[in-house]
C-alpha positions in Angstrom: 97.5 44.5 88.8 94.2 45.3 90.5 94.1 41.9 92.1 97.7 42.3 93.2 96.9 45.6 94.9 94.0 44.0 96.8 96.4 41.3 97.9 99.2 43.6 98.8 97.0 46.2 100.5 93.9 44.4 101.7 92.8 47.4 103.9 91.9 49.4 100.8 88.9 47.1 100.3 87.0 48.5 103.2 88.8 51.7 104.2 88.3 55.2 102.9 91.2 57.6 102.5 91.7 60.1 105.3 90.3 63.6 104.9 92.8 65.3 102.5 94.3 68.6 103.7 96.6 70.7 101.6 99.4 70.3 104.2 99.1 66.5 103.9 99.1 66.6 100.1 102.4 68.6 100.1 104.0 66.3 102.6 102.8 63.1 100.9 104.2 64.4 97.5 107.6 64.9 99.1 107.5 61.5 100.8 106.5 59.8 97.5 109.3 61.6 95.7 111.8 60.4 98.3 110.4 56.9 98.1 110.7 56.9 94.3 114.4 58.0 94.6 115.1 55.3 97.1 113.3 52.7 95.0 115.0 53.6 91.8 118.3 52.1 92.8 118.9 49.3 90.4 121.6 47.8 92.6 119.0 47.1 95.3 115.8 46.7 93.4 116.3 44.6 90.3 114.2 45.3 87.2 111.5 42.6 86.9 110.4 42.0 83.3 107.4 39.9 84.1 104.8 40.5 86.7 105.4 38.6 90.0 102.5 38.4 92.5 105.1 37.9 95.3 107.0 41.0 94.3 105.6 43.2 97.0 106.8 40.8 99.8 110.3 40.6 98.3 110.5 44.4 97.6 109.3 45.2 101.2 112.1 43.1 102.6 114.6 44.7 100.4 113.2 48.2 101.2 113.4 47.7 105.0 117.0 46.5 104.7 117.9 49.3 102.4 116.3 52.0 104.5 118.4 50.8 107.5 121.5 50.8 105.3 121.1 54.4 104.0 120.1 55.8 107.4 116.4 56.6 106.8 115.5 53.9 109.3 117.4 54.8 112.5 116.1 52.0 114.6 119.6 50.5 114.9 121.1 53.9 116.0 121.6 54.2 119.8 123.0 56.9 122.0 126.1 55.7 123.9 124.4 56.5 127.2 121.7 58.7 128.8 121.3 62.1 127.2 123.1 63.8 130.1 126.0 66.2 130.1 128.8 63.5 130.3 127.5 62.3 126.9 128.7 65.6 125.4 131.8 66.6 127.4 134.4 65.8 130.0 133.9 69.2 131.6 132.6 68.7 135.1 129.4 70.7 134.5 127.5 72.4 131.7 127.3 76.1 131.4 124.0 77.6 132.7 122.7 78.3 129.1 123.5 74.7 128.1 121.7 73.5 131.2 118.6 75.6 130.6 118.4 74.4 126.9 118.7 70.8 128.1 115.9 71.3 130.7 113.4 72.7 128.2 110.6 70.1 127.7 111.0 68.0 124.7 107.4 68.8 123.7 108.6 72.4 123.0 109.0 72.7 119.3 110.9 76.0 119.0 113.9 77.2 121.1 115.8 80.5 120.6 119.2 80.7 122.4 120.7 84.1 122.8 124.3 84.0 124.2 127.6 85.6 123.5 130.3 84.2 121.2 132.1 81.4 123.0 129.2 80.5 125.3 129.0 76.9 124.1 125.9 77.3 121.8 127.1 74.4 119.6 127.2 72.0 122.5 123.9 73.2 123.7 122.4 72.4 120.3 123.9 68.9 120.3 122.6 68.3 123.8 119.1 69.4 122.7 119.4 67.0 119.8 120.4 64.1 122.1 117.5 64.8 124.4 115.0 64.9 121.5 116.5 61.7 120.0 116.3 59.9 123.3 112.6 61.0 123.6 112.0 59.8 120.1 110.9 63.3 119.1 113.4 63.5 116.2 115.6 61.1 114.3 117.9 63.5 112.5 119.8 66.8 112.8 120.5 69.5 110.3 122.9 72.1 111.5 122.6 75.2 109.3 125.2 78.0 109.2 125.5 81.1 107.0 128.6 80.3 105.0 130.4 77.3 103.3 133.5 78.0 105.3 131.6 77.9 108.5 130.0 74.6 107.4 133.3 73.0 106.7 134.6 74.0 110.2 131.5 72.8 112.0 131.1 69.5 110.2 134.4 68.3 111.5 133.6 69.4 115.0 130.1 67.8 115.0 131.5 64.6 113.5 134.0 64.3 116.4 131.1 64.8 118.9 129.1 62.1 117.3 131.8 59.5 118.1 131.3 60.3 121.7 127.5 60.6 121.6 126.5 57.4 119.8 127.2 53.7 120.1 128.3 51.7 117.1 127.4 52.0 114.4 128.1 55.7 114.8 126.4 57.9 112.3 128.6 60.2 110.2 128.0 63.9 109.8 127.8 64.7 106.1 128.9 68.1 104.7 125.9 69.6 102.9 127.7 71.8 100.3 126.8 71.3 96.6 129.7 70.1 94.6 131.4 68.5 97.5 131.0 65.0 98.9 132.1 64.5 102.5 130.9 62.0 105.0 132.6 61.9 108.4 136.3 62.3 107.4 136.0 60.6 104.0 135.9 62.5 100.7 133.9 61.2 97.7 134.9 61.4 94.1 132.3 61.1 91.4 132.4 58.3 88.9 130.3 57.7 85.7 126.7 56.4 86.0 126.0 58.3 89.3 128.5 56.2 91.2 130.8 57.5 94.0 134.3 56.4 95.1 135.2 57.2 98.7 138.9 57.7 99.6 138.8 55.5 102.7 137.4 52.4 101.1 136.9 50.6 97.7 133.5 49.3 98.9 130.1 50.9 98.3 129.0 52.7 101.4 125.1 52.9 101.5 125.2 54.9 104.7 126.7 57.8 102.7 123.8 57.8 100.2 122.6 61.2 101.3 126.0 62.7 100.9 126.3 61.7 97.3 123.8 64.1 95.8 122.8 67.6 96.9 119.1 66.9 96.5 119.4 64.2 99.2 121.4 66.2 101.7 118.3 66.8 103.9 117.7 63.0 104.0 120.9 62.5 106.0 120.6 61.5 109.6 123.2 64.1 110.6 124.1 66.9 108.2 126.0 70.2 108.6 125.7 72.7 105.8 124.6 76.2 104.7 121.3 77.5 105.6 120.5 77.7 101.9 119.9 73.9 101.8 117.1 74.2 104.4 115.7 77.2 102.5 115.4 75.2 99.3 112.7 73.1 101.1 110.7 76.3 101.4 110.8 77.7 97.9 108.8 77.0 94.8 111.7 75.1 93.2 112.3 71.5 92.0 112.5 68.9 94.8 111.2 71.3 97.5 108.7 68.7 98.6 111.2 65.9 98.7 113.5 68.1 100.8 110.7 69.2 103.1 109.5 65.6 103.7 113.1 64.4 104.3 113.6 67.2 106.8 110.4 66.5 108.7 112.1 64.0 111.1 114.9 66.4 112.0 115.9 69.0 114.5 116.8 72.1 112.4 119.4 74.3 114.1 120.0 77.7 112.5 123.1 79.3 113.8 123.9 83.1 113.5 120.2 83.6 112.6 120.7 87.3 112.9 123.0 87.2 109.8 120.2 86.9 107.3 118.6 89.8 105.4 114.9 90.4 105.1 114.6 88.1 102.0 116.3 85.1 103.7 114.6 85.7 107.0 111.1 85.5 105.5 111.9 82.3 103.7 113.5 80.7 106.8 110.5 81.8 109.0 108.0 80.3 106.6 109.9 77.0 106.3 110.4 76.7 110.0 106.7 77.3 110.6 105.8 74.5 108.1 108.4 72.3 109.8 107.0 72.8 113.2 103.4 72.3 111.9 104.5 68.8 110.8 105.8 68.0 114.3 109.4 68.9 113.7 111.7 70.8 116.0 113.8 73.9 115.5 116.5 75.7 117.4 117.7 79.2 116.5 120.9 80.6 117.9 122.5 84.1 117.9 124.8 86.2 119.9 123.1 89.4 118.7 119.5 88.8 117.9 117.5 92.1 118.2 113.9 92.4 119.4 112.7 93.0 115.9 113.9 89.6 114.7 112.9 87.8 117.9 109.4 89.2 117.7 109.0 88.0 114.2 110.2 84.5 115.0 107.9 84.3 118.0 104.9 85.9 116.3 104.6 88.6 118.9 104.3 92.4 119.1 107.5 94.4 119.1 108.3 95.7 122.6 109.2 99.4 123.1 112.8 100.4 123.0 112.8 100.9 126.8 111.4 97.4 127.4 113.7 95.8 124.8 116.8 97.2 126.4 116.1 95.6 129.8 115.1 92.1 128.6 117.3 89.3 129.8 120.5 88.4 128.1 121.8 85.7 127.8 118.4 84.0 127.6 116.6 80.9 126.3 113.2 81.6 124.6 110.4 79.3 123.7 107.1 80.3 121.9 105.6 81.5 125.2 108.4 81.8 127.8 111.7 83.4 128.5 114.3 81.7 130.7 117.1 84.2 131.8 120.5 82.7 132.0 122.1 83.7 135.3 125.7 82.7 134.6 128.0 83.8 137.4 130.8 81.8 135.8 130.5 83.5 132.4 133.8 84.7 131.1 133.1 88.4 131.1 135.4 90.8 129.5 135.7 94.6 129.6 136.5 96.0 126.2 138.2 99.4 125.9 136.7 100.7 122.7 137.4 104.0 120.9 136.6 105.6 117.6 139.4 106.6 115.1 138.5 109.3 112.7 140.0 108.3 109.3 140.0 104.8 107.8 142.6 104.7 105.1 144.9 101.7 104.7 147.9 103.7 106.0 146.0 104.9 109.0 144.9 101.4 109.9 148.4 100.0 109.3 150.0 102.5 111.6 147.8 101.3 114.5 148.4 97.6 113.6 152.2 97.9 113.3 152.6 99.8 116.5 150.6 97.1 118.5 152.4 94.2 116.8 155.8 95.7 117.6 154.8 95.5 121.2 154.1 91.8 120.9 150.4 91.8 120.2 148.5 89.5 117.9 146.5 92.1 115.9 143.3 91.4 114.0 142.4 93.9 111.4 138.9 93.5 109.8 138.0 95.8 106.9 134.6 96.0 105.2 135.9 95.5 101.7 138.6 93.5 99.9 140.1 96.6 98.4 140.5 98.3 101.7 141.9 95.1 103.3 144.5 94.9 100.5 145.4 98.5 100.9 146.0 97.9 104.7 147.9 94.7 104.1 150.3 96.3 101.7 150.9 99.3 104.0 151.7 97.0 106.8 154.0 94.9 104.6 155.9 98.0 103.4 156.8 98.9 107.0 157.3 95.5 108.8 156.9 92.5 106.4 158.1 90.1 109.1 155.1 90.9 111.2 152.6 89.9 108.5 150.5 86.7 108.7 151.8 84.1 106.3 150.9 80.8 104.7 153.7 78.4 103.9 156.1 81.3 104.5 154.3 83.6 102.1 152.8 86.8 103.5 149.1 87.0 102.8 145.7 88.1 104.1 142.2 86.6 104.5 139.2 87.3 102.3 136.8 85.6 99.9 138.7 86.0 96.6 140.9 82.9 97.0 140.4 79.5 95.4 138.4 77.1 97.6 141.5 74.9 98.3 143.6 77.9 99.3 140.8 79.4 101.4 140.6 76.2 103.5 144.3 76.4 104.1 144.0 80.0 105.1 141.3 79.2 107.5 143.5 76.5 109.2 146.5 78.8 109.3 144.5 81.7 110.8 143.3 79.4 113.6 146.9 78.3 114.1 148.1 81.9 114.3 145.3 83.2 116.5 143.6 80.2 118.0 143.6 78.6 121.4 147.0 77.0 120.9 148.7 79.9 119.2 152.3 81.0 119.7 153.7 84.2 121.1 155.1 87.3 119.4 153.6 90.1 117.4 151.7 89.4 114.2 149.2 91.2 112.0 146.3 89.3 110.4 144.4 91.5 107.9 141.1 90.4 106.4 137.4 91.0 105.7 134.1 89.7 107.0 135.5 86.2 106.4 137.2 86.5 109.8 134.0 87.3 111.7 132.4 83.9 112.1 133.2 80.3 112.8 136.9 80.5 113.1 138.5 80.1 116.6 140.3 83.4 116.7 141.7 84.9 119.9 143.4 88.3 119.1 145.0 90.6 121.6 144.0 93.8 119.8 141.2 94.5 117.2 141.1 97.2 114.6 137.8 97.2 112.7 135.9 99.4 110.3 132.6 100.8 111.5 129.8 98.3 110.8 126.3 97.5 112.2 126.2 96.7 115.9 125.5 93.0 115.6 128.4 92.6 113.3 130.7 94.7 115.5 129.9 92.5 118.5 130.7 89.4 116.3 134.1 90.9 115.6 134.7 91.8 119.2 133.9 88.1 119.9 137.3 87.3 118.2 139.1 89.4 120.9 140.4 87.9 124.1 138.3 84.8 123.5 140.5 82.5 125.6 142.2 82.8 129.0 145.9 83.4 128.5 148.8 85.7 129.4 148.6 88.8 127.2 151.5 91.0 126.1 152.2 94.0 128.3 149.7 96.8 127.5 147.1 94.4 126.2 145.9 92.8 129.4 142.5 94.4 128.7 140.8 93.8 125.4 141.1 96.8 123.1 139.2 97.7 120.0 139.6 100.7 117.7 136.7 101.5 115.3 137.7 103.2 112.1 135.1 105.6 110.6 135.1 108.2 107.8 136.6 111.5 108.7 133.9 113.4 106.7 131.1 112.0 108.8 128.3 109.7 107.8 125.9 112.1 106.0 127.8 111.6 102.7 127.1 107.9 102.9 123.4 108.5 102.2 124.4 109.8 98.8 127.4 107.7 97.9 128.8 104.6 99.6 132.4 104.2 100.8 134.2 101.2 102.1 131.1 99.1 102.3 129.0 101.7 104.1 126.0 103.4 102.5 124.2 102.5 99.4 124.2 102.6 95.6 121.1 103.5 93.7 118.5 106.2 93.5 114.7 106.4 94.2 113.4 103.0 95.5 116.5 101.0 94.4 119.2 100.6 97.0 122.1 98.1 97.2 125.2 97.9 99.3 126.9 95.9 102.0 125.9 97.9 105.1 123.4 100.4 103.8 121.5 101.3 107.0 123.2 104.6 107.7 121.0 105.5 110.8 122.0 102.1 112.3 125.6 102.8 111.6 125.2 106.3 113.2 123.6 104.6 116.3 126.5 102.2 116.5 129.1 104.9 116.3 127.3 106.9 119.0 127.6 103.9 121.4 131.3 103.7 120.6 131.8 107.4 121.2 129.7 107.6 124.3 130.6 104.4 126.0 134.4 103.9 126.1 134.1 100.7 128.2 131.9 97.8 127.1 131.2 95.0 129.6 130.5 91.9 127.5 128.1 90.2 127.7 126.3 92.3 130.3 125.8 95.2 127.8 125.0 93.2 124.7 121.2 93.7 125.0 121.5 97.4 125.5 124.0 97.8 122.7 122.1 95.8 120.1 118.7 97.5 120.9 120.3 101.0 120.9 121.5 100.4 117.4 118.7 98.3 115.8 115.4 99.2 117.4 113.1 101.2 115.0 112.4 103.8 117.7 116.1 104.7 118.0 116.7 104.6 114.2 113.7 106.8 113.5 115.1 109.3 116.1 118.5 109.4 114.5 117.0 109.8 111.1 115.0 112.8 112.3 118.0 114.4 114.0 120.1 114.1 110.9 117.5 114.9 108.2 117.7 111.3 106.9 114.0 110.6 107.0 113.8 110.0 103.2 116.8 107.7 103.3 115.4 105.8 106.2 112.1 105.3 104.4 114.0 103.9 101.4 116.0 101.5 103.6 112.8 100.4 105.3 111.0 100.1 102.0 113.8 97.9 100.6 113.4 95.5 103.5 109.6 95.4 103.1 110.0 94.8 99.4 112.4 91.9 100.0 110.0 90.4 102.5 107.0 90.7 100.1 109.2 89.3 97.3 110.1 86.4 99.4 106.5 85.6 100.1 105.8 85.4 96.3 108.4 82.6 95.9 107.8 80.8 99.2 106.0 77.5 99.0 102.8 77.9 101.0 101.8 74.4 102.2 98.5 75.7 103.4 97.4 76.2 99.8 96.3 73.7 97.2 99.2 71.6 95.7 100.5 73.6 92.7 100.3 72.0 89.3 103.4 73.9 88.1 106.2 75.9 89.7 107.5 79.0 88.1 110.9 78.8 86.4 113.1 77.9 89.4 116.2 79.2 87.6 115.1 82.7 88.8 114.4 81.8 92.4 117.4 81.8 94.8 118.0 81.5 98.5 119.8 84.8 98.5 119.1 88.0 96.6 121.5 89.2 93.9 123.2 87.5 91.0 125.8 84.9 91.4 129.3 85.2 90.0 130.8 82.8 87.5 132.8 79.8 88.9 135.8 79.1 86.6 137.3 75.6 86.3 141.1 75.9 86.2 143.2 73.6 84.0 144.3 70.3 85.6 147.5 70.7 87.5 147.2 74.4 88.2 149.4 75.3 91.2 148.3 78.2 93.3 150.5 80.9 94.9 151.0 78.8 98.1 152.4 75.8 96.2 149.3 73.6 96.2 146.9 72.5 93.4 143.8 74.7 92.9 140.8 73.6 90.8 138.2 76.4 90.8 137.9 80.1 91.1 134.8 82.0 92.0 134.5 85.5 90.5 132.6 88.4 92.1 129.4 89.2 90.3 130.7 92.5 88.9 133.6 90.7 87.3 131.4 88.0 85.7 129.5 90.1 83.2 129.3 88.1 80.0 130.7 84.9 81.6 128.9 81.7 82.3 131.7 79.7 84.0 131.9 77.3 81.0 134.6 79.2 79.3 138.1 77.9 78.8 140.6 79.4 81.3 144.2 79.9 80.1 146.8 80.1 82.9 150.2 81.6 82.5 153.0 82.6 84.9 155.1 81.1 87.6 154.7 83.9 90.2 151.2 85.4 90.3 149.1 83.4 87.9 147.6 85.2 85.0 144.1 83.9 84.1 142.7 84.6 80.7 139.0 84.1 80.2 137.9 85.3 76.8 138.8 89.0 76.7 139.0 89.2 80.5 142.2 88.8 82.4 142.8 88.2 86.1 145.8 87.8 88.3 145.9 85.3 91.2 148.7 85.8 93.8 149.3 85.8 97.5 146.9 88.7 97.9 144.1 86.8 96.2 142.4 87.3 92.8 142.5 90.7 91.2 141.1 91.9 87.9 143.6 93.2 85.3 142.3 96.4 84.0 142.5 96.8 80.2 
């Protein structure tokens, strides 16, 4: 074997290894793991029982061919033309933000794009990728979004764009969601012995190699998935080095970067820093990124509130520069916004029904599933014919539906409220699941009070397209529901997703920053007309900047609560640093138990496998049901599920019982 090594690698006879750095050791470990995975394919590399001195030559030829087949060698992949705007779109000219992104030098490793919802950020990211690919700066793209639903929506959109951008053979966008296998438009079905059958062919498709296993997702040439997959490359978990090495050739795009909490942000920040240090590229996108987050990403000091409020928006940022976007053609909208004291289901339904009776398509976003159900039932009791429906069955939109039904609900919402929607009044009730990724164009918005960045996301679903509006709704209108008793009580006991559970240093909740909520409500009360996007910067900073939040805490006697909220964020950041893989340190001999390290804080609910042939409330088969954490106590997900009932399904899991109907999953109280 020693003689063979000299023959195969003659340079080792008179060459010393390069100086070893910790960063190189981490990268090489990942590259070696990736090579081992590729080389372990028995269908490509036959097992050789006896030593063959010529094996290296034969194996090298096979490896080169196989790397091309599975997409790790992209030398055969070509753009369909120059990386100019016509490669992306038939629109006569790009939007100014898109043009500025495209004009940023390809040597710039980090770009931050801040622009309002509907400004074409996705196309800007794809154009940036085309520019970098043309310049041979990157070979791959990973498009990261906050949720699985958003990933499914975007994967189809990106895959369609690739058919225009690339010459044959056109790479397929894979869907990077564990438990699902999708490449392009094809769905994969797992077979024994780690094999995969694709529904569009009986042949083996090596180009879909990366889509067939979650560990290989980041090795795909084009992938769209949750941000969690990227974060797995930055944690002290199994296969982190393989993921990081595979990702090193890619442009990482993180959309809705503002949506991450302190824990997730720290992990993402560390991973992106390592990626850039390897020569990779990253692009961060947000409609509502505050100066606190932007300063952290750009490693700069936080500007004062006064300075932050006057910074350019929309804007494109690099590590050292800001490029204001002067978009005279931006679709600006004036939003008439007003507070509504009282936020019961009946109060929300009265507003929704009144608007729908006038012909408006009404979007109602509540902070919790319980309040959404309460609102939906109140609307249905008065005017059931105005309620959003799927397959003729009145329903609403939230997270407690089977995955198969959720996908159908997403499609139906876009049909009811999207660019090609019909006319006539309708009420769509839901939760945060309606905030992102769906193409929603409502005439009238009713929303619970929420943080400013979230509120602007929700307003982005209002008057999104140019169309003739019903009389009385020519101007965008939003009503913000808030508790009639004020916000002070929320610092002691949460309600409808606002405020926090817990005492002393422990806090948990959906939207627990009460000073931030108070700042948001103050803007709603004091500014009845919002000019979007011109006021976005001022609105976000006025409700998120520490100077403003400290002031509100002092005025309301919430200093202690504010310290606890800030302490929670600091603790999450420090906790994330403990589990983040630091590639500047010596290669670790052993990782901690990765079962206890997650990309998101909090426990995960059980996922139940339903019996074969189970038909859901909308008349279609359903296979799995995800339970909320607080309903999963004592369950692992491996339990047998007994299903009864022809109307709402009754699910029995051990001693627990649930009901699944047109309003989603509910727990049957004993």
